[in-house]
C-alpha positions as CSV (number, residue, x, y, z in Angstrom):
1,M,0.0,0.0,0.0
2,S,1.3,3.4,-0.9
3,E,1.7,6.4,1.4
4,R,-1.3,8.0,-0.3
5,D,-3.5,5.0,0.4
6,L,-2.5,5.0,4.0
7,Q,-3.2,8.7,4.4
8,R,-6.6,8.1,2.8
9,I,-7.5,5.3,5.1
10,E,-6.4,7.4,8.2
11,V,-8.5,10.4,7.1
12,L,-11.5,8.4,6.1
13,T,-11.4,6.5,9.4
14,E,-11.5,9.9,11.1
15,V,-14.6,10.9,9.1
16,L,-16.4,7.6,10.0
17,A,-15.5,8.1,13.7
18,G,-16.9,11.6,13.6
19,I,-13.6,13.3,14.3
20,R,-13.4,15.0,10.8
21,T,-16.0,16.2,8.3
22,T,-16.1,15.1,4.7
23,E,-15.3,18.6,3.6
24,S,-12.2,18.7,5.8
25,A,-11.2,15.3,4.5
26,A,-11.5,16.5,0.9
27,G,-9.1,19.4,1.8
28,V,-6.6,17.3,3.5
29,L,-6.6,14.7,0.7
30,G,-6.5,17.4,-2.1
31,V,-9.7,16.1,-3.8
32,S,-13.1,17.5,-4.5
33,L,-15.9,17.0,-2.0
34,R,-17.6,14.6,-4.5
35,E,-14.4,12.6,-4.8
36,A,-14.1,12.5,-1.0
37,Q,-17.7,11.2,-0.7
38,R,-17.0,8.6,-3.3
39,L,-13.9,7.4,-1.5
40,L,-15.8,7.3,1.8
41,A,-18.6,5.2,0.3
42,S,-16.0,2.9,-1.3
43,Y,-14.1,2.6,2.0
44,R,-17.2,2.0,4.0
45,D,-18.4,-0.7,1.6
46,G,-15.2,-2.6,0.9
47,G,-12.4,-1.5,3.2
48,G,-9.0,0.0,2.4
49,G,-8.3,-2.2,-0.6
50,T,-11.0,-0.4,-2.6
51,L,-9.6,3.1,-2.6
52,N,-8.0,3.1,-6.0
């Protein structure tokens, strides 16, 4: 897993835990809000291996 994938997992886990908003996650990850929402849904449904 790449550094980028690990950062995504960490940030998305914070969103799911209620520590961070999706908007904040988008900013940290450098993606649009819609992309952050897509990543979050993918992570929620399939885990960290589905973030590509």
